[in-house]
RODO-2510 file (C-alpha; in nm, 4 decimals, decimal comma):
residues 100
     n   res          X          Y          Z
     1     m     2,4325    -4,8354     1,8431
     2     a     2,0996    -4,7345     1,9967
     3     t     2,2558    -4,4135     2,1273
     4     v     2,3778    -4,3198     1,7800
     5     a     2,0326    -4,3955     1,6348
     6     a     1,8633    -4,1886     1,9075
     7     a     2,1078    -3,9005     1,8484
     8     g     2,0471    -3,9174     1,4727
     9     l     1,6733    -3,9204     1,5312
    10     a     1,7006    -3,6248     1,7683
    11     i     1,9104    -3,4293     1,5155
    12     g     1,6665    -3,5090     1,2355
    13     l     1,3695    -3,4113     1,4508
    14     g     1,5421    -3,0898     1,5581
    15     y     1,6189    -3,0016     1,1979
    16     h     1,2549    -3,0632     1,1039
    17     v     1,1313    -2,8487     1,3946
    18     v     1,3505    -2,5549     1,2909
    19     f     1,3610    -2,5791     0,9117
    20     g     1,0640    -2,8036     0,8256
    21     q     0,7475    -2,7053     0,6393
    22     n     0,5844    -2,5779     0,9603
    23     g     0,9083    -2,5120     1,1490
    24     l     1,0296    -2,2050     1,3326
    25     t     1,1566    -2,0281     1,0213
    26     a     0,8208    -2,0750     0,8472
    27     y     0,6455    -1,9549     1,1627
    28     q     0,8597    -1,6399     1,1758
    29     q     0,7894    -1,5659     0,8079
    30     k     0,4162    -1,6176     0,8597
    31     s     0,4272    -1,3933     1,1653
    32     r     0,5946    -1,1144     0,9636
    33     d     0,3387    -1,1618     0,6846
    34     a     0,0522    -1,1429     0,9365
    35     k     0,1867    -0,8152     1,0805
    36     m     0,2255    -0,6672     0,7328
    37     l    -0,1265    -0,7743     0,6335
    38     d    -0,2650    -0,6330     0,9589
    39     s    -0,1074    -0,2941     0,8895
    40     q    -0,2450    -0,3020     0,5334
    41     l    -0,5874    -0,3873     0,6717
    42     k    -0,5759    -0,0913     0,9113
    43     s    -0,4642     0,1401     0,6310
    44     l    -0,7412     0,0194     0,4008
    45     a    -1,0004     0,0519     0,6780
    46     k    -0,8902     0,4131     0,7339
    47     e    -0,9104     0,4829     0,3596
    48     n    -1,2539     0,3173     0,3507
    49     e    -1,3800     0,5494     0,6262
    50     l    -1,2515     0,8535     0,4360
    51     l    -1,4244     0,7368     0,1199
    52     k    -1,7493     0,6723     0,3093
    53     g    -1,7368     1,0293     0,4383
    54     h    -1,6755     1,1571     0,0868
    55     v    -1,9697     0,9579    -0,0498
    56     e    -2,1891     1,0882     0,2326
    57     r    -2,0959     1,4476     0,1479
    58     l    -2,1596     1,3902    -0,2232
    59     q    -2,5012     1,2405    -0,1493
    60     n    -2,6141     1,5152     0,0892
    61     d    -2,4228     1,8360     0,0158
    62     p    -2,4851     2,0226    -0,3118
    63     n    -2,1693     2,2285    -0,2545
    64     a    -1,9618     1,9107    -0,2447
    65     i    -2,1115     1,7970    -0,5748
    66     e    -2,0340     2,1341    -0,7312
    67     h    -1,6798     2,1282    -0,5968
    68     q    -1,6239     1,7773    -0,7386
    69     a    -1,7615     1,8783    -1,0787
    70     r    -1,5431     2,1891    -1,0882
    71     e    -1,2279     1,9976    -0,9906
    72     e    -1,2612     1,6875    -1,2067
    73     l    -1,4722     1,8015    -1,5010
    74     h    -1,3591     2,1666    -1,5124
    75     y    -1,7171     2,2894    -1,4967
    76     t    -1,7672     2,6641    -1,4623
    77     r    -2,0434     2,8979    -1,3677
    78     p    -2,1818     3,1285    -1,6359
    79     g    -1,9343     3,4096    -1,7015
    80     e    -1,6316     3,2291    -1,5515
    81     v    -1,3200     3,1576    -1,7560
    82     i    -1,0720     2,8783    -1,6851
    83     y    -0,7059     2,9343    -1,7597
    84     t    -0,5006     2,6186    -1,7993
    85     l    -0,1248     2,6443    -1,7569
    86     p     0,1111     2,4008    -1,9297
    87     a     0,2522     2,1201    -1,7193
    88     p     0,6026     2,1757    -1,5820
    89     p     0,8811     2,0052    -1,7821
    90     a     0,9908     1,6584    -1,6740
    91     t     1,2914     1,6571    -1,4403
    92     g     1,4118     1,3114    -1,5510
    93     a     1,6330     1,4461    -1,8336
    94     k     1,9786     1,5584    -1,7223
    95     d     2,2154     1,7618    -1,9313
    96     s     2,5601     1,6314    -2,0233
    97     g     2,7276     1,8283    -1,7463
    98     h     2,9208     2,0635    -1,9767
    99     q     2,9317     2,4279    -1,8750
   100     p     2,8761     2,6838    -2,1565
***
C-alpha cells in the first residue's frame, strides 16, 4: 500500500514539475518570451541610436533642417516649382480573369 502511495505521489510530483504553474513547459515558454523581448530590445536600442543621430543633425546642421522641411512640408526656395504626380493605382483589385 505504501509503495502505491509513494508511486502516486511521485507521479503527481512529476506531473507538477513538468506541467505545473512553474513547470518545465512554463519555463520553456518564458525562455522563448525572454529571447523575443531581448531581440525587440536590441532592435529598439538600434532605432533609438538612429533617432538620436537624426536629432543631433537637426539641432546642429542647417542643411538637415532644410532637407527635412523640403521633404515633409514641401517647402521650396524662391523660384522653384514642385510637381506632384498622382499616386499609382492600388494593386489589390483583380479583374475577373476574362480575356477580351
